[in-house]
KOLDOTI-960235 format. One record per atom (N, C-alpha, C): residue number from 1; z, y, x; atom name; chain; residue in one letter. Coordinates in pm, whole numbers, plus 50000, padded with zeros to 5 digits. Layout:
residues N
num:pz:py:px:atomo:cadena:residuo
NUM:Z:Y:X:CA:A:A
...
end
This chain:
residues 68
num:pz:py:px:atomo:cadena:residuo
1:48728:32160:80576:N:A:M
1:48739:32101:80426:CA:A:M
1:48693:32188:80327:C:A:M
2:48734:32326:80366:N:A:A
2:48635:32434:80257:CA:A:A
2:48527:32443:80303:C:A:A
3:48473:32430:80404:N:A:R
3:48336:32463:80422:CA:A:R
3:48249:32346:80370:C:A:R
4:48296:32222:80396:N:A:S
4:48218:32128:80349:CA:A:S
4:48196:32121:80174:C:A:S
5:48296:32181:80100:N:A:Q
5:48320:32201:79950:CA:A:Q
5:48226:32314:79934:C:A:Q
6:48220:32411:80005:N:A:Q
6:48118:32506:79977:CA:A:Q
6:47968:32475:80004:C:A:Q
7:47933:32401:80080:N:A:T
7:47823:32348:80095:CA:A:T
7:47777:32250:79991:C:A:T
8:47877:32153:79937:N:A:F
8:47857:32078:79817:CA:A:F
8:47818:32141:79718:C:A:F
9:47900:32237:79672:N:A:M
9:47888:32352:79547:CA:A:M
9:47751:32411:79542:C:A:M
10:47718:32457:79684:N:A:K
10:47551:32519:79679:CA:A:K
10:47464:32413:79647:C:A:K
11:47474:32288:79694:N:A:K
11:47385:32175:79644:CA:A:K
11:47384:32164:79543:C:A:K
12:47493:32144:79461:N:A:Q
12:47518:32135:79323:CA:A:Q
12:47456:32227:79229:C:A:Q
13:47467:32352:79277:N:A:R
13:47428:32474:79202:CA:A:R
13:47258:32460:79220:C:A:R
14:47212:32420:79344:N:A:E
14:47063:32434:79336:CA:A:E
14:46994:32328:79257:C:A:E
15:47037:32222:79247:N:A:K
15:47028:32099:79188:CA:A:K
15:47024:32113:79038:C:A:K
16:47133:32183:79005:N:A:K
16:47121:32240:78857:CA:A:K
16:47026:32342:78806:C:A:K
17:47003:32449:78914:N:A:R
17:46893:32539:78890:CA:A:R
17:46745:32457:78870:C:A:R
18:46720:32356:78980:N:A:K
18:46602:32308:78969:CA:A:K
18:46566:32228:78826:C:A:K
19:46691:32171:78780:N:A:E
19:46671:32081:78649:CA:A:E
19:46653:32162:78549:C:A:E
20:46699:32280:78541:N:A:K
20:46677:32397:78440:CA:A:K
20:46557:32412:78446:C:A:K
21:46492:32451:78561:N:A:K
21:46361:32501:78560:CA:A:K
21:46252:32372:78518:C:A:K
22:46309:32277:78561:N:A:E
22:46203:32144:78514:CA:A:E
22:46175:32142:78373:C:A:E
23:46324:32134:78287:N:A:D
23:46331:32119:78184:CA:A:D
23:46247:32265:78096:C:A:D
24:46272:32356:78147:N:A:K
24:46208:32489:78089:CA:A:K
24:46049:32484:78089:C:A:K
25:46005:32430:78185:N:A:A
25:45866:32387:78213:CA:A:A
25:45821:32276:78115:C:A:A
26:45892:32188:78077:N:A:I
26:45834:32078:77990:CA:A:I
26:45850:32134:77859:C:A:I
27:45943:32221:77821:N:A:R
27:45952:32256:77682:CA:A:R
27:45838:32373:77687:C:A:R
28:45817:32441:77767:N:A:A
28:45668:32525:77756:CA:A:A
28:45569:32464:77743:C:A:A
29:45557:32349:77813:N:A:E
29:45423:32286:77793:CA:A:E
29:45415:32198:77672:C:A:E
30:45527:32167:77592:N:A:E
30:45525:32097:77451:CA:A:E
30:45478:32225:77368:C:A:E
31:45546:32324:77377:N:A:R
31:45529:32443:77277:CA:A:R
31:45358:32484:77299:C:A:R
32:45305:32465:77413:N:A:R
32:45179:32497:77435:CA:A:R
32:45074:32371:77331:C:A:R
33:45111:32269:77355:N:A:A
33:45049:32142:77303:CA:A:A
33:45069:32146:77160:C:A:A
34:45190:32229:77098:N:A:A
34:45189:32203:76940:CA:A:A
34:45127:32310:76890:C:A:A
35:45118:32412:76961:N:A:S
35:45072:32541:76889:CA:A:S
35:44923:32512:76822:C:A:S
36:44921:32589:76732:N:A:S
36:44779:32547:76662:CA:A:S
36:44653:32623:76740:C:A:S
37:44697:32737:76808:N:A:G
37:44593:32812:76887:CA:A:G
37:44494:32907:76804:C:A:G
38:44390:32865:76805:N:A:G
38:44280:32964:76777:CA:A:G
38:44251:33106:76823:C:A:G
39:44320:33151:76889:N:A:G
39:44315:33284:76962:CA:A:G
39:44318:33395:76873:C:A:G
40:44199:33513:76893:N:A:L
40:44198:33640:76861:CA:A:L
40:44159:33626:76682:C:A:L
41:44064:33526:76670:N:A:D
41:43996:33514:76529:CA:A:D
41:44116:33469:76419:C:A:D
42:44187:33407:76450:N:A:V
42:44320:33363:76370:CA:A:V
42:44413:33480:76348:C:A:V
43:44449:33580:76429:N:A:M
43:44526:33684:76425:CA:A:M
43:44456:33790:76346:C:A:M
44:44335:33808:76352:N:A:M
44:44275:33927:76295:CA:A:M
44:44285:33929:76133:C:A:M
45:44306:34064:76081:N:A:A
45:44325:34097:75936:CA:A:A
45:44233:34218:75916:C:A:A
46:44155:34224:75780:N:A:Y
46:44095:34320:75768:CA:A:Y
46:44153:34382:75646:C:A:Y
47:44120:34499:75602:N:A:V
47:44157:34575:75497:CA:A:V
47:44006:34594:75392:C:A:V
48:44030:34544:75278:N:A:N
48:43918:34559:75190:CA:A:N
48:43894:34692:75127:C:A:N
49:43806:34708:75039:N:A:E
49:43781:34869:74978:CA:A:E
49:43902:34880:74861:C:A:E
50:43969:34762:74870:N:A:D
50:44096:34790:74772:CA:A:D
50:44215:34799:74819:C:A:D
51:44243:34829:74948:N:A:G
51:44359:34829:75034:CA:A:G
51:44417:34726:75057:C:A:G
52:44384:34620:75017:N:A:E
52:44426:34501:75037:CA:A:E
52:44413:34400:75165:C:A:E
53:44506:34353:75231:N:A:I
53:44488:34292:75375:CA:A:I
53:44453:34159:75342:C:A:I
54:44308:34095:75394:N:A:V
54:44264:33975:75392:CA:A:V
54:44221:33923:75522:C:A:V
55:44195:33795:75514:N:A:D
55:44156:33738:75657:CA:A:D
55:44017:33730:75684:C:A:D
56:43932:33745:75583:N:A:T
56:43781:33727:75597:CA:A:T
56:43742:33878:75634:C:A:T
57:43645:33900:75715:N:A:P
57:43571:34023:75730:CA:A:P
57:43461:34046:75634:C:A:P
58:43475:34187:75612:N:A:P
58:43381:34240:75503:CA:A:P
58:43231:34200:75549:C:A:P
59:43153:34166:75419:N:A:E
59:43019:34142:75420:CA:A:E
59:42942:34252:75463:C:A:E
60:42968:34364:75391:N:A:N
60:42887:34474:75427:CA:A:N
60:42994:34604:75434:C:A:N
61:42948:34631:75574:N:A:F
61:43012:34723:75645:CA:A:F
61:42975:34866:75630:C:A:F
62:43037:34955:75553:N:A:Q
62:42983:35089:75554:CA:A:Q
62:43063:35189:75599:C:A:Q
63:43014:35262:75709:N:A:K
63:43082:35358:75787:CA:A:K
63:43081:35483:75714:C:A:K
64:43216:35523:75723:N:A:A
64:43239:35641:75642:CA:A:A
64:43233:35766:75738:C:A:A
65:43167:35882:75684:N:A:T
65:43130:35981:75752:CA:A:T
65:43224:36122:75713:C:A:T
66:43319:36197:75774:N:A:L
66:43359:36282:75765:CA:A:L
66:43311:36410:75790:C:A:L
67:43318:36497:75695:N:A:R
67:43296:36672:75742:CA:A:R
67:43382:36743:75741:C:A:R
68:43380:36835:75840:N:A:F
68:43487:36929:75826:CA:A:F
68:43445:37057:75811:C:A:F
end
C-alpha cells in the first residue's frame, strides 16, 4: 500500500511541475508579444550641453579635450 501511494505522489508532483513549467512558458510568450520592444535605441539617453537628460542624440558633437 505504501509503495503504490509513493508512486502516485511522485506522478502527481511530476504532473504539477510540468503544468507549472508550461504555464510559465505561456506567460513568458505573452510578455514577449506584449512588449513594445525597440531594442537599444529606445533605451538610450543623452545628456545635452545644459546637463539635461534627453532621448534625442546631439546634432553637433564636439569632443572636449583635456590638458593636464
